[in-house]
Backbone and ligand atoms as CSV (ligand in chain L), in Angstrom:
chain,resi,resn,atom,element,x,y,z
A,1,UNK,N,N,0.751,-1.280,-0.019
A,1,UNK,CA,C,0.001,0.024,0.006
A,1,UNK,C,C,0.888,1.316,-0.001
A,2,UNK,N,N,0.753,2.150,-1.138
A,2,UNK,CA,C,1.437,3.124,-1.066
A,2,UNK,C,C,0.935,4.357,-0.066
A,3,UNK,N,N,1.740,5.288,0.042
A,3,UNK,CA,C,1.322,6.388,1.098
A,3,UNK,C,C,0.129,7.087,0.322
A,4,UNK,N,N,0.096,7.049,-0.931
A,4,UNK,CA,C,-0.963,7.826,-1.632
A,4,UNK,C,C,-2.331,7.077,-1.331
A,5,UNK,N,N,-2.334,5.772,-1.240
A,5,UNK,CA,C,-3.627,4.987,-1.069
A,5,UNK,C,C,-4.092,5.271,0.440
A,6,UNK,N,N,-3.232,5.667,1.327
A,6,UNK,CA,C,-3.475,5.911,2.771
A,6,UNK,C,C,-3.926,7.356,2.948
A,7,UNK,N,N,-3.830,8.122,1.920
A,7,UNK,CA,C,-4.277,9.567,2.227
A,7,UNK,C,C,-5.764,9.599,2.086
A,8,UNK,N,N,-6.340,10.441,2.953
A,8,UNK,CA,C,-7.963,10.603,2.825
A,8,UNK,C,C,-8.195,11.356,1.506
A,9,UNK,N,N,-9.161,10.981,0.928
A,9,UNK,CA,C,-9.630,11.498,-0.382
A,9,UNK,C,C,-10.679,12.520,-0.384
A,10,UNK,N,N,-11.357,12.569,0.786
A,10,UNK,CA,C,-12.512,13.516,0.907
A,10,UNK,C,C,-12.407,14.230,2.323
A,11,UNK,N,N,-13.210,15.240,2.439
A,11,UNK,CA,C,-13.195,15.893,3.751
A,11,UNK,C,C,-14.404,15.487,4.537
A,12,UNK,N,N,-15.090,14.359,4.133
A,12,UNK,CA,C,-16.274,14.024,4.965
A,12,UNK,C,C,-15.852,13.559,6.328
A,13,UNK,N,N,-14.810,12.557,6.274
A,13,UNK,CA,C,-14.492,11.898,7.636
A,13,UNK,C,C,-13.201,12.637,8.265
A,14,UNK,N,N,-12.492,13.200,7.350
A,14,UNK,CA,C,-11.164,13.814,7.942
A,14,UNK,C,C,-11.352,15.336,7.598
A,15,UNK,N,N,-11.421,16.184,8.696
A,15,UNK,CA,C,-11.631,17.623,8.329
A,15,UNK,C,C,-10.385,18.225,7.528
A,16,UNK,N,N,-9.285,17.761,7.848
A,16,UNK,CA,C,-8.129,18.301,6.998
A,16,UNK,C,C,-7.187,17.152,6.559
A,17,UNK,N,N,-7.460,16.865,5.183
A,17,UNK,CA,C,-6.619,15.867,4.575
A,17,UNK,C,C,-5.170,16.315,4.493
A,18,UNK,N,N,-4.311,15.536,5.154
A,18,UNK,CA,C,-2.839,15.955,5.234
A,18,UNK,C,C,-2.102,14.937,5.584
A,19,UNK,N,N,-0.834,14.998,5.227
A,19,UNK,CA,C,0.092,13.932,5.692
A,19,UNK,C,C,1.345,14.642,6.065
A,20,UNK,N,N,2.017,14.387,7.103
A,20,UNK,CA,C,3.230,14.743,7.545
A,20,UNK,C,C,4.378,14.206,6.780
A,21,UNK,N,N,5.125,14.984,5.966
A,21,UNK,CA,C,6.261,14.414,5.390
A,21,UNK,C,C,7.193,13.759,6.138
A,22,UNK,N,N,7.855,12.698,5.713
A,22,UNK,CA,C,8.575,11.782,6.639
A,22,UNK,C,C,9.792,12.682,7.330
A,23,UNK,N,N,10.429,13.463,6.564
A,23,UNK,CA,C,11.563,14.233,7.229
A,23,UNK,C,C,11.032,15.569,7.782
A,24,UNK,N,N,9.754,15.812,7.578
A,24,UNK,CA,C,9.296,17.101,7.976
A,24,UNK,C,C,9.677,18.225,7.159
A,25,UNK,N,N,10.363,17.933,6.022
A,25,UNK,CA,C,10.821,18.980,5.186
A,25,UNK,C,C,10.578,18.636,3.708
A,26,UNK,N,N,10.584,17.444,3.526
A,26,UNK,CA,C,10.572,17.038,2.114
A,26,UNK,C,C,9.143,16.692,1.603
A,27,UNK,N,N,8.802,17.164,0.483
A,27,UNK,CA,C,7.476,16.952,-0.146
A,27,UNK,C,C,7.406,15.507,-0.479
A,28,UNK,N,N,6.165,14.938,-0.428
A,28,UNK,CA,C,5.926,13.596,-0.867
A,28,UNK,C,C,5.306,13.849,-2.236
A,29,UNK,N,N,5.106,12.719,-2.894
A,29,UNK,CA,C,4.360,12.679,-4.134
A,29,UNK,C,C,2.868,13.179,-3.893
A,30,UNK,N,N,2.291,14.200,-4.595
A,30,UNK,CA,C,1.074,14.500,-4.309
A,30,UNK,C,C,0.093,13.437,-4.815
A,31,UNK,N,N,-1.025,12.979,-3.997
A,31,UNK,CA,C,-2.000,12.179,-4.350
A,31,UNK,C,C,-3.023,12.805,-5.258
A,32,UNK,N,N,-3.958,12.048,-5.914
A,32,UNK,CA,C,-5.019,12.714,-6.726
A,32,UNK,C,C,-5.945,13.538,-5.860
A,33,UNK,N,N,-6.472,14.411,-6.414
A,33,UNK,CA,C,-7.176,15.346,-5.462
A,33,UNK,C,C,-8.524,15.760,-6.383
A,34,UNK,N,N,-9.693,15.997,-5.563
A,34,UNK,CA,C,-10.899,16.240,-6.226
A,34,UNK,C,C,-10.955,17.514,-7.083
A,35,UNK,N,N,-11.929,17.573,-8.060
A,35,UNK,CA,C,-11.872,18.641,-9.032
A,35,UNK,C,C,-12.177,19.907,-8.184
A,36,UNK,N,N,-11.414,20.978,-8.720
A,36,UNK,CA,C,-11.701,22.216,-8.028
A,36,UNK,C,C,-10.686,22.532,-6.854
A,37,UNK,N,N,-9.859,21.538,-6.681
A,37,UNK,CA,C,-8.896,21.617,-5.529
A,37,UNK,C,C,-7.490,21.277,-5.974
A,38,UNK,N,N,-6.656,21.602,-5.200
A,38,UNK,CA,C,-5.240,21.185,-5.451
A,38,UNK,C,C,-4.565,20.937,-4.113
A,39,UNK,N,N,-3.527,20.027,-4.194
A,39,UNK,CA,C,-2.850,19.734,-2.838
A,39,UNK,C,C,-1.835,21.007,-2.734
A,40,UNK,N,N,-1.895,21.559,-1.546
A,40,UNK,CA,C,-0.839,22.744,-1.436
A,40,UNK,C,C,-0.100,22.376,-0.205
A,41,UNK,N,N,1.132,22.727,-0.256
A,41,UNK,CA,C,2.016,22.584,0.923
A,41,UNK,C,C,1.677,23.700,2.024
A,42,UNK,N,N,1.790,23.312,3.224
A,42,UNK,CA,C,1.499,24.266,4.322
A,42,UNK,C,C,2.411,24.030,5.527
A,43,UNK,N,N,2.757,25.089,6.115
A,43,UNK,CA,C,3.619,24.958,7.259
A,43,UNK,C,C,2.747,25.005,8.542
A,44,UNK,N,N,3.072,23.928,9.358
A,44,UNK,CA,C,2.149,24.045,10.599
A,44,UNK,C,C,3.034,23.760,11.797
A,45,UNK,N,N,2.659,24.142,12.955
A,45,UNK,CA,C,3.407,23.874,14.058
A,45,UNK,C,C,3.867,25.058,14.827
A,46,UNK,N,N,4.345,24.820,15.977
A,46,UNK,CA,C,4.880,26.029,16.749
A,46,UNK,C,C,6.166,26.509,16.080
A,47,UNK,N,N,6.733,27.714,16.438
A,47,UNK,CA,C,7.897,28.102,15.793
A,47,UNK,C,C,9.098,27.213,16.308
A,48,UNK,N,N,9.841,26.904,15.348
A,48,UNK,CA,C,10.997,25.961,15.647
A,48,UNK,C,C,10.588,24.504,15.608
A,49,UNK,N,N,9.269,24.192,15.441
A,49,UNK,CA,C,8.899,22.801,15.336
A,49,UNK,C,C,7.961,22.619,14.116
A,50,UNK,N,N,8.137,23.492,13.187
A,50,UNK,CA,C,7.096,23.473,12.056
A,50,UNK,C,C,7.403,22.416,11.100
A,51,UNK,N,N,6.415,21.749,10.558
A,51,UNK,CA,C,6.558,20.774,9.441
A,51,UNK,C,C,5.855,21.164,8.300
A,52,UNK,N,N,6.113,20.601,7.142
A,52,UNK,CA,C,5.370,20.866,6.004
A,52,UNK,C,C,4.402,19.808,5.745
A,53,UNK,N,N,3.197,20.109,5.671
A,53,UNK,CA,C,2.087,19.180,5.368
A,53,UNK,C,C,1.493,19.516,3.976
A,54,UNK,N,N,0.604,18.583,3.437
A,54,UNK,CA,C,-0.200,18.855,2.274
A,54,UNK,C,C,-1.602,19.078,2.736
A,55,UNK,N,N,-2.282,19.998,2.159
A,55,UNK,CA,C,-3.618,20.316,2.599
A,55,UNK,C,C,-4.399,20.388,1.160
A,56,UNK,N,N,-5.707,20.010,1.422
A,56,UNK,CA,C,-6.538,20.141,0.140
A,56,UNK,C,C,-7.043,21.650,0.065
A,57,UNK,N,N,-6.526,22.340,-1.045
A,57,UNK,CA,C,-6.777,23.767,-0.986
A,57,UNK,C,C,-7.666,24.075,-2.281
A,58,UNK,N,N,-8.702,24.848,-1.995
A,58,UNK,CA,C,-9.513,25.024,-3.122
A,58,UNK,C,C,-8.825,25.986,-4.109
A,59,UNK,N,N,-9.117,25.909,-5.442
A,59,UNK,CA,C,-8.629,26.717,-6.438
A,59,UNK,C,C,-8.686,28.245,-6.245
A,60,UNK,N,N,-9.743,28.651,-5.522
A,60,UNK,CA,C,-9.896,30.067,-5.378
A,60,UNK,C,C,-9.089,30.646,-4.101
A,61,UNK,N,N,-8.352,29.613,-3.453
A,61,UNK,CA,C,-7.584,30.095,-2.394
A,61,UNK,C,C,-6.405,30.924,-2.761
A,62,UNK,N,N,-6.142,32.046,-2.324
A,62,UNK,CA,C,-4.976,32.753,-2.514
A,62,UNK,C,C,-3.967,32.902,-1.421
A,63,UNK,N,N,-4.118,32.062,-0.221
A,63,UNK,CA,C,-3.348,31.942,0.929
A,63,UNK,C,C,-2.036,31.291,0.555
A,64,UNK,N,N,-0.941,31.785,0.865
A,64,UNK,CA,C,0.321,31.123,0.827
A,64,UNK,C,C,0.470,30.310,1.987
A,65,UNK,N,N,0.107,29.180,2.011
A,65,UNK,CA,C,0.283,28.341,3.409
A,65,UNK,C,C,1.543,28.140,3.819
A,66,UNK,N,N,2.488,28.240,3.094
A,66,UNK,CA,C,3.929,28.110,3.475
A,66,UNK,C,C,4.325,29.386,4.242
A,67,UNK,N,N,4.060,30.501,3.653
A,67,UNK,CA,C,4.367,31.780,4.188
A,67,UNK,C,C,3.517,32.216,5.313
A,68,UNK,N,N,2.479,31.656,5.555
A,68,UNK,CA,C,1.557,31.974,6.660
A,68,UNK,C,C,1.227,30.741,7.560
A,69,UNK,N,N,2.259,30.291,8.251
A,69,UNK,CA,C,2.110,29.111,9.142
A,69,UNK,C,C,0.966,29.045,10.041
A,70,UNK,N,N,0.319,27.905,10.259
A,70,UNK,CA,C,-0.621,27.680,11.128
A,70,UNK,C,C,-0.180,26.960,12.367
A,71,UNK,N,N,-0.854,27.043,13.393
A,71,UNK,CA,C,-0.361,26.394,14.799
A,71,UNK,C,C,-0.421,25.030,14.622
A,72,UNK,N,N,-1.507,24.515,14.086
A,72,UNK,CA,C,-1.630,23.088,13.701
A,72,UNK,C,C,-2.510,22.773,12.524
A,73,UNK,N,N,-2.472,21.560,12.089
A,73,UNK,CA,C,-3.386,21.382,10.736
A,73,UNK,C,C,-4.694,21.802,10.849
A,74,UNK,N,N,-5.368,21.758,11.994
A,74,UNK,CA,C,-6.772,22.173,12.115
A,74,UNK,C,C,-6.934,23.777,12.062
A,75,UNK,N,N,-5.860,24.451,12.117
A,75,UNK,CA,C,-5.878,25.869,11.931
A,75,UNK,C,C,-5.780,26.444,10.516
A,76,UNK,N,N,-5.588,25.428,9.698
A,76,UNK,CA,C,-5.283,25.908,8.283
A,76,UNK,C,C,-6.752,26.543,7.722
A,77,UNK,N,N,-6.487,27.784,7.253
A,77,UNK,CA,C,-7.651,28.531,6.726
A,77,UNK,C,C,-7.481,28.896,5.293
A,78,UNK,N,N,-8.545,28.595,4.481
A,78,UNK,CA,C,-8.489,29.149,3.146
A,78,UNK,C,C,-9.242,30.489,2.918
A,79,UNK,N,N,-8.527,31.290,2.074
A,79,UNK,CA,C,-9.282,32.469,1.761
A,79,UNK,C,C,-9.116,32.837,0.279
A,80,UNK,N,N,-10.219,33.345,-0.244
A,80,UNK,CA,C,-10.098,33.677,-1.698
A,80,UNK,C,C,-9.858,35.244,-1.790
A,81,UNK,N,N,-9.526,35.778,-3.001
A,81,UNK,CA,C,-9.303,37.080,-3.188
A,81,UNK,C,C,-10.474,37.967,-2.773
A,82,UNK,N,N,-10.350,39.100,-2.201
A,82,UNK,CA,C,-11.344,39.847,-1.622
A,82,UNK,C,C,-12.115,40.844,-2.689
A,83,UNK,N,N,-13.304,40.952,-2.558
A,83,UNK,CA,C,-13.902,42.203,-3.265
A,83,UNK,C,C,-14.034,43.228,-2.252
A,84,UNK,N,N,-13.653,44.390,-2.600
A,84,UNK,CA,C,-13.466,45.557,-1.630
A,84,UNK,C,C,-14.418,46.604,-1.994
A,85,UNK,N,N,-14.963,47.148,-0.902
A,85,UNK,CA,C,-15.915,48.392,-1.121
A,85,UNK,C,C,-15.330,49.481,-0.241
A,86,UNK,N,N,-14.879,50.637,-0.875
A,86,UNK,CA,C,-14.688,51.839,-0.171
A,86,UNK,C,C,-15.714,52.855,-0.108
A,87,UNK,N,N,-16.179,53.152,1.028
A,87,UNK,CA,C,-17.159,54.136,1.082
A,87,UNK,C,C,-16.629,55.331,1.755
A,88,UNK,N,N,-15.754,55.172,2.711
A,88,UNK,CA,C,-15.307,56.411,3.498
A,88,UNK,C,C,-14.378,57.250,2.557
A,89,UNK,N,N,-14.545,58.401,2.754
A,89,UNK,CA,C,-13.625,59.321,1.892
A,89,UNK,C,C,-12.227,59.262,2.501
A,90,UNK,N,N,-12.136,59.141,3.865
A,90,UNK,CA,C,-10.823,58.990,4.544
A,90,UNK,C,C,-10.708,57.510,4.758
A,91,UNK,N,N,-9.976,56.705,4.080
A,91,UNK,CA,C,-9.831,55.412,4.145
A,91,UNK,C,C,-9.012,54.971,5.335
A,92,UNK,N,N,-8.125,55.967,5.872
A,92,UNK,CA,C,-7.338,55.592,6.968
A,92,UNK,C,C,-8.103,55.609,8.211
A,93,UNK,N,N,-9.248,56.283,8.202
A,93,UNK,CA,C,-10.161,56.463,9.409
A,93,UNK,C,C,-11.185,55.284,9.481
A,94,UNK,N,N,-11.382,54.595,8.291
A,94,UNK,CA,C,-12.371,53.738,8.200
A,94,UNK,C,C,-12.089,52.531,7.209
A,95,UNK,N,N,-11.742,51.345,7.824
A,95,UNK,CA,C,-11.365,50.293,6.821
A,95,UNK,C,C,-12.434,49.996,5.872
A,96,UNK,N,N,-12.217,49.482,4.704
A,96,UNK,CA,C,-13.133,49.061,3.649
A,96,UNK,C,C,-13.905,47.813,4.100
A,97,UNK,N,N,-14.953,47.727,3.506
A,97,UNK,CA,C,-15.805,46.422,3.665
A,97,UNK,C,C,-15.335,45.406,2.640
A,98,UNK,N,N,-14.873,44.194,3.097
A,98,UNK,CA,C,-14.563,43.099,2.200
A,98,UNK,C,C,-15.316,41.792,2.196
A,99,UNK,N,N,-15.460,41.339,1.060
A,99,UNK,CA,C,-16.096,39.832,1.123
A,99,UNK,C,C,-15.040,38.979,0.313
A,100,UNK,N,N,-15.144,37.857,0.944
A,100,UNK,CA,C,-14.253,36.838,0.179
A,100,UNK,C,C,-14.789,35.400,0.568
A,101,UNK,N,N,-14.259,34.507,-0.275
A,101,UNK,CA,C,-14.520,33.222,0.057
A,101,UNK,C,C,-13.608,32.588,1.145
A,102,UNK,N,N,-14.230,31.801,2.003
A,102,UNK,CA,C,-13.295,31.387,3.086
A,102,UNK,C,C,-13.635,29.863,3.420
A,103,UNK,N,N,-12.674,29.138,3.958
A,103,UNK,CA,C,-12.934,27.758,4.381
A,103,UNK,C,C,-11.955,27.328,5.297
A,104,UNK,N,N,-12.586,26.923,6.551
A,104,UNK,CA,C,-11.698,26.440,7.580
A,104,UNK,C,C,-12.123,25.083,7.884
A,105,UNK,N,N,-11.361,24.196,7.275
A,105,UNK,CA,C,-11.817,22.750,7.555
A,105,UNK,C,C,-11.878,22.324,8.969
A,106,UNK,N,N,-11.209,22.901,9.702
A,106,UNK,CA,C,-11.076,22.595,11.192
A,106,UNK,C,C,-12.198,23.058,12.066
A,107,UNK,N,N,-12.952,23.967,11.414
A,107,UNK,CA,C,-13.918,24.704,12.196
A,107,UNK,C,C,-15.144,23.719,12.440
A,108,UNK,N,N,-15.961,24.026,13.600
A,108,UNK,CA,C,-17.137,23.228,13.869
A,108,UNK,C,C,-18.386,24.121,13.603
A,109,UNK,N,N,-18.240,25.031,12.906
A,109,UNK,CA,C,-19.530,25.857,12.386
A,109,UNK,C,C,-19.630,26.003,11.007
A,110,UNK,N,N,-20.397,27.174,10.468
A,110,UNK,CA,C,-20.436,27.233,9.065
A,110,UNK,C,C,-19.206,27.388,8.321
A,111,UNK,N,N,-18.102,27.810,8.948
A,111,UNK,CA,C,-16.928,27.954,8.113
A,111,UNK,C,C,-16.292,26.557,7.875
A,112,UNK,N,N,-16.730,25.479,8.367
A,112,UNK,CA,C,-16.281,24.094,8.173
A,112,UNK,C,C,-16.466,23.759,6.548
A,113,UNK,N,N,-17.312,24.536,5.973
A,113,UNK,CA,C,-17.505,24.365,4.631
A,113,UNK,C,C,-17.123,25.694,3.892
A,114,UNK,N,N,-16.877,25.771,2.549
A,114,UNK,CA,C,-16.530,27.082,1.925
A,114,UNK,C,C,-17.781,27.896,2.313
A,115,UNK,N,N,-17.464,29.133,2.513
A,115,UNK,CA,C,-18.601,30.178,2.949
A,115,UNK,C,C,-18.111,31.491,2.404
A,116,UNK,N,N,-19.058,32.410,2.649
A,116,UNK,CA,C,-18.724,33.919,2.377
A,116,UNK,C,C,-18.347,34.608,3.602
A,117,UNK,N,N,-17.113,35.091,3.525
A,117,UNK,CA,C,-16.691,35.924,4.744
A,117,UNK,C,C,-17.060,37.437,4.430
A,118,UNK,N,N,-17.597,38.185,5.377
A,118,UNK,CA,C,-17.934,39.445,5.251
A,118,UNK,C,C,-17.013,40.255,6.398
A,119,UNK,N,N,-16.098,40.976,6.005
A,119,UNK,CA,C,-15.265,41.780,6.858
A,119,UNK,C,C,-15.738,43.188,6.890
A,120,UNK,N,N,-16.317,43.730,7.989
A,120,UNK,CA,C,-16.748,45.109,8.193
A,120,UNK,C,C,-15.944,45.571,9.441
A,121,UNK,N,N,-14.961,46.479,8.970
A,121,UNK,CA,C,-14.154,47.112,10.042
A,121,UNK,C,C,-13.508,45.871,10.966
A,122,UNK,N,N,-12.964,45.048,10.161
A,122,UNK,CA,C,-12.140,43.957,10.787
A,122,UNK,C,C,-12.913,42.987,11.694
A,123,UNK,N,N,-14.420,43.078,11.695
A,123,UNK,CA,C,-15.232,42.188,12.347
A,123,UNK,C,C,-15.765,41.280,11.253
A,124,UNK,N,N,-15.229,39.983,11.266
A,124,UNK,CA,C,-15.629,38.968,10.166
A,124,UNK,C,C,-16.761,38.271,10.459
A,125,UNK,N,N,-17.796,37.959,9.713
A,125,UNK,CA,C,-18.905,37.145,9.688
A,125,UNK,C,C,-18.864,36.241,8.628
A,126,UNK,N,N,-19.215,34.941,8.819
A,126,UNK,CA,C,-19.224,34.042,7.659
A,126,UNK,C,C,-20.685,33.518,7.462
A,127,UNK,N,N,-20.965,33.260,6.182
A,127,UNK,CA,C,-22.432,32.943,5.752
A,127,UNK,C,C,-22.328,31.793,4.661
A,128,UNK,N,N,-23.170,30.793,5.052
A,128,UNK,CA,C,-23.391,29.771,3.990
A,128,UNK,C,C,-24.085,30.314,2.737
A,129,UNK,N,N,-24.353,29.488,1.848
A,129,UNK,CA,C,-24.848,29.948,0.474
A,129,UNK,C,C,-26.178,30.673,0.548
A,130,UNK,N,N,-27.191,30.123,1.325
A,130,UNK,CA,C,-28.322,30.887,1.314
A,130,UNK,C,C,-28.304,32.200,1.857
A,131,UNK,N,N,-27.548,32.410,3.100
A,131,UNK,CA,C,-27.560,33.678,3.739
A,131,UNK,C,C,-26.660,34.521,2.872
A,132,UNK,N,N,-25.674,34.057,2.145
A,132,UNK,CA,C,-24.707,34.864,1.430
A,132,UNK,C,C,-25.545,35.371,0.118
A,133,UNK,N,N,-26.493,34.622,-0.467
A,133,UNK,CA,C,-27.211,35.200,-1.511
A,133,UNK,C,C,-28.300,36.193,-0.870
A,134,UNK,N,N,-28.656,36.096,0.155
A,134,UNK,CA,C,-29.543,37.023,0.763
A,134,UNK,C,C,-28.815,38.346,1.057
A,135,UNK,N,N,-27.658,38.277,1.420
A,135,UNK,CA,C,-26.834,39.484,1.587
A,135,UNK,C,C,-26.579,40.095,0.144
A,136,UNK,N,N,-26.293,39.347,-0.741
A,136,UNK,CA,C,-26.086,39.800,-1.978
A,136,UNK,C,C,-27.289,40.587,-2.612
A,137,UNK,N,N,-28.528,40.155,-2.239
A,137,UNK,CA,C,-29.682,40.764,-2.661
A,137,UNK,C,C,-29.846,42.065,-1.948
A,138,UNK,N,N,-29.560,42.164,-0.681
A,138,UNK,CA,C,-29.642,43.374,0.042
A,138,UNK,C,C,-28.654,44.400,-0.607
A,139,UNK,N,N,-27.496,43.980,-0.905
A,139,UNK,CA,C,-26.495,44.923,-1.398
A,139,UNK,C,C,-26.949,45.331,-2.749
A,140,UNK,N,N,-27.566,44.458,-3.611
A,140,UNK,CA,C,-28.079,44.962,-4.828
A,140,UNK,C,C,-29.159,45.914,-4.737
A,141,UNK,N,N,-30.032,45.765,-3.610
A,141,UNK,CA,C,-30.976,46.707,-3.440
A,141,UNK,C,C,-30.388,48.066,-3.000
A,142,UNK,N,N,-29.473,47.950,-2.141
A,142,UNK,CA,C,-28.747,49.057,-1.754
A,142,UNK,C,C,-28.056,49.922,-2.826
A,143,UNK,N,N,-27.454,49.161,-3.790
A,143,UNK,CA,C,-26.714,49.773,-4.913
A,143,UNK,C,C,-27.931,50.479,-5.716
A,144,UNK,N,N,-29.024,49.867,-5.967
A,144,UNK,CA,C,-30.147,50.498,-6.686
A,144,UNK,C,C,-30.590,51.771,-5.959
A,145,UNK,N,N,-30.693,51.749,-4.655
A,145,UNK,CA,C,-31.042,53.072,-4.021
A,145,UNK,C,C,-29.989,54.111,-4.115
A,146,UNK,N,N,-28.875,53.623,-4.117
A,146,UNK,CA,C,-27.618,54.641,-4.360
A,146,UNK,C,C,-27.741,55.308,-5.774
A,147,UNK,N,N,-28.103,54.487,-6.789
A,147,UNK,CA,C,-28.197,54.937,-8.157
A,147,UNK,C,C,-29.513,55.890,-8.162
A,148,UNK,N,N,-30.600,55.436,-7.585
A,148,UNK,CA,C,-31.787,56.302,-7.733
A,148,UNK,C,C,-31.620,57.655,-7.234
A,149,UNK,N,N,-30.948,57.610,-6.001
A,149,UNK,CA,C,-30.682,58.939,-5.337
A,149,UNK,C,C,-29.643,59.686,-6.226
A,150,UNK,N,N,-28.774,59.077,-6.683
A,150,UNK,CA,C,-27.566,59.749,-7.376
A,150,UNK,C,C,-28.117,60.408,-8.745
A,151,UNK,N,N,-29.069,59.804,-9.509
A,151,UNK,CA,C,-29.762,60.210,-10.535
A,151,UNK,C,C,-30.670,61.470,-10.452
A,152,UNK,N,N,-30.881,61.672,-9.126
A,152,UNK,CA,C,-31.732,62.964,-8.879
A,152,UNK,C,C,-30.858,64.169,-8.730
A,153,UNK,N,N,-29.403,63.965,-8.614
A,153,UNK,CA,C,-28.615,65.015,-8.438
A,153,UNK,C,C,-28.346,65.938,-9.525
A,154,UNK,N,N,-28.074,67.258,-9.354
A,154,UNK,CA,C,-27.820,68.188,-10.402
A,154,UNK,C,C,-26.503,67.702,-11.146
A,155,UNK,N,N,-26.387,68.152,-12.389
A,155,UNK,CA,C,-25.112,67.832,-13.143
A,155,UNK,C,C,-23.966,68.371,-12.369
A,156,UNK,N,N,-22.813,67.820,-12.484
A,156,UNK,CA,C,-21.563,68.192,-11.857
A,156,UNK,C,C,-21.053,69.596,-12.277
A,157,UNK,N,N,-20.590,70.367,-11.287
A,157,UNK,CA,C,-19.979,71.625,-11.694
A,157,UNK,C,C,-18.697,71.262,-12.512
A,158,UNK,N,N,-18.292,72.219,-13.356
A,158,UNK,CA,C,-17.038,71.894,-14.050
A,158,UNK,C,C,-15.923,71.633,-13.170
A,159,UNK,N,N,-15.107,70.761,-13.383
A,159,UNK,CA,C,-13.900,70.368,-12.454
A,159,UNK,C,C,-12.796,71.307,-12.692
A,160,UNK,N,N,-12.371,71.920,-11.608
A,160,UNK,CA,C,-11.185,72.779,-11.630
A,160,UNK,C,C,-10.225,72.016,-10.634
A,161,UNK,N,N,-9.409,71.103,-11.497
A,161,UNK,CA,C,-8.509,70.168,-10.724
A,161,UNK,C,C,-7.132,70.760,-10.486
A,162,UNK,N,N,-7.161,71.643,-9.511
A,162,UNK,CA,C,-5.747,72.370,-9.260
A,162,UNK,C,C,-5.220,71.929,-7.642
A,163,UNK,N,N,-6.086,71.208,-6.996
A,163,UNK,CA,C,-5.723,70.938,-5.677
A,163,UNK,C,C,-4.940,69.437,-5.603
A,164,UNK,N,N,-3.722,69.364,-5.430
A,164,UNK,CA,C,-3.027,68.083,-5.425
A,164,UNK,C,C,-3.598,67.166,-4.196
A,165,UNK,N,N,-4.172,67.881,-3.281
A,165,UNK,CA,C,-4.553,67.134,-2.109
A,165,UNK,C,C,-6.039,66.823,-2.161
A,166,UNK,N,N,-6.524,66.784,-3.395
A,166,UNK,CA,C,-7.952,66.517,-3.597
A,166,UNK,C,C,-8.283,65.158,-3.043
A,167,UNK,N,N,-9.340,65.000,-2.349
A,167,UNK,CA,C,-9.825,63.888,-1.652
A,167,UNK,C,C,-9.734,62.701,-2.598
A,168,UNK,N,N,-9.061,61.652,-2.295
A,168,UNK,CA,C,-8.901,60.517,-2.940
A,168,UNK,C,C,-10.089,59.740,-3.598
A,169,UNK,N,N,-11.124,59.746,-2.625
A,169,UNK,CA,C,-12.356,59.187,-3.088
A,169,UNK,C,C,-13.000,59.978,-4.192
A,170,UNK,N,N,-12.888,61.175,-4.029
A,170,UNK,CA,C,-13.548,62.131,-5.104
A,170,UNK,C,C,-12.801,61.887,-6.422
A,171,UNK,N,N,-11.441,61.783,-6.379
A,171,UNK,CA,C,-10.639,61.676,-7.423
A,171,UNK,C,C,-11.062,60.274,-8.143
A,172,UNK,N,N,-11.282,59.198,-7.415
A,172,UNK,CA,C,-11.550,57.928,-8.031
A,172,UNK,C,C,-12.914,58.051,-8.601
A,173,UNK,N,N,-13.968,58.756,-8.226
A,173,UNK,CA,C,-15.261,59.000,-8.702
A,173,UNK,C,C,-15.011,59.685,-10.138
A,174,UNK,N,N,-14.403,60.632,-10.136
A,174,UNK,CA,C,-14.109,61.470,-11.271
A,174,UNK,C,C,-13.588,60.542,-12.402
A,175,UNK,N,N,-12.392,59.924,-12.061
A,175,UNK,CA,C,-11.865,58.992,-12.946
A,175,UNK,C,C,-12.787,57.981,-13.656
A,176,UNK,N,N,-13.744,57.609,-12.661
A,176,UNK,CA,C,-14.682,56.461,-13.084
A,176,UNK,C,C,-15.605,57.163,-14.071
A,177,UNK,N,N,-16.005,58.428,-13.904
A,177,UNK,CA,C,-16.782,59.174,-14.859
A,177,UNK,C,C,-16.153,59.280,-16.187
A,178,UNK,N,N,-14.844,59.570,-16.229
A,178,UNK,CA,C,-14.181,59.855,-17.453
A,178,UNK,C,C,-14.254,58.427,-18.211
A,179,UNK,N,N,-13.958,57.229,-17.643
A,179,UNK,CA,C,-13.950,56.096,-18.325
A,179,UNK,C,C,-15.208,55.712,-18.796
A,180,UNK,N,N,-16.335,55.952,-18.019
A,180,UNK,CA,C,-17.668,55.464,-18.539
A,180,UNK,C,C,-18.355,56.276,-19.691
L,1,ZN,ZN,ZN,-5.603,27.337,0.708
């Protein structure tokens, strides 16, 4: 029986499919993995005692599991590229709202399966598919309200762009208008 045969093939019974490499440093031959996933090396363990393991990593995951060590295999967390919404003019004062895919196989709640993470001012909440779609509907309705209100505004005054310290958010809005 090869080591590949002994590797878990699904996440149903084993939250985090992984195997510790024999020397702790050397990669083993990667076993077959299910569609939409890849085996990715990950560093786990306390500082000074870290080993490289292989984890089932969804293709949308952008986390470098080698560069971002986890305390143990159950702590490995997968994150997708965020979609970012900047509303505050002063971004240094108010972090953006971000949404991204997230999957924490070692979790015992909704994050145990791929979910939508919503990060508002560094407070992260996670939602399963139904709840995430409901949030999307709310945001779409919000966007429609923004559009309806904006369309009632008078035309812009001519831009006199001489202030190098012009508010960055306003600059982006103007650039967006130029492109559209
Ligand atoms: Zn990952």
